[in-house]
C-alpha positions in Angstrom: 6.9 7.1 11.6 3.9 6.1 9.4 4.5 4.4 6.0 3.8 6.6 3.0 0.8 5.5 0.9 1.9 4.8 -2.6 0.5 2.7 -5.5 3.2 0.0 -5.8 1.8 -1.1 -9.2 2.7 2.3 -10.7 5.5 3.7 -8.5 7.6 0.5 -8.3 7.6 -0.5 -12.0 11.4 -0.3 -12.2 12.0 -1.6 -8.7 10.8 -1.0 -5.1 11.0 2.7 -4.2 10.6 2.1 -0.5 13.4 -0.5 -0.1 13.4 -2.1 3.4 10.3 -0.1 4.4 8.2 -1.8 1.8 4.9 -3.1 3.2 4.8 -5.9 0.7 7.9 -7.8 1.8 6.0 -11.1 2.0 5.4 -10.9 -1.8 9.1 -10.2 -2.4 10.1 -13.2 -0.4 7.5 -15.4 -2.2 8.7 -14.2 -5.5 12.3 -14.8 -4.7 11.5 -18.4 -3.6 9.5 -19.0 -6.7 12.4 -17.8 -8.9 14.9 -19.9 -7.1 12.8 -23.1 -7.0 11.2 -23.0 -10.4 13.1 -24.1 -13.5 13.0 -21.7 -16.5 11.3 -24.3 -18.7 8.5 -24.5 -16.2 8.1 -20.7 -16.0 7.9 -20.6 -19.8 5.2 -23.4 -19.7 3.2 -21.4 -17.1 3.4 -18.3 -19.3 2.3 -20.2 -22.4 -0.7 -21.7 -20.5 -1.7 -18.2 -19.4 -1.3 -16.8 -22.9 -3.4 -19.6 -24.4 -6.1 -19.1 -21.8 -6.2 -15.4 -22.6 -6.4 -16.1 -26.3 -9.4 -18.5 -25.8 -11.4 -15.8 -23.9 -14.2 -14.1 -25.9 -13.5 -10.5 -26.8 -14.4 -7.9 -24.3 -16.2 -5.0 -25.9 -15.8 -1.5 -24.3 -18.4 1.0 -25.3 -17.7 4.7 -24.7 -20.2 6.4 -22.5 -22.5 8.9 -24.1 -21.2 12.4 -23.2 
């Protein structure tokens, strides 16, 4: 039986909808390993570095197309 094609970024916001049939199990395993092996303080530090990097970026202007 062929796997259904879904957009995991949208469909699985509240958890995986395919369960054991999920084609992205390697990501789930890597995430579980990261959560087990990384202390919370280090996760907070990683998040703070990402936040500061985002704040340092120049603004991105979005211009509406002429319709």
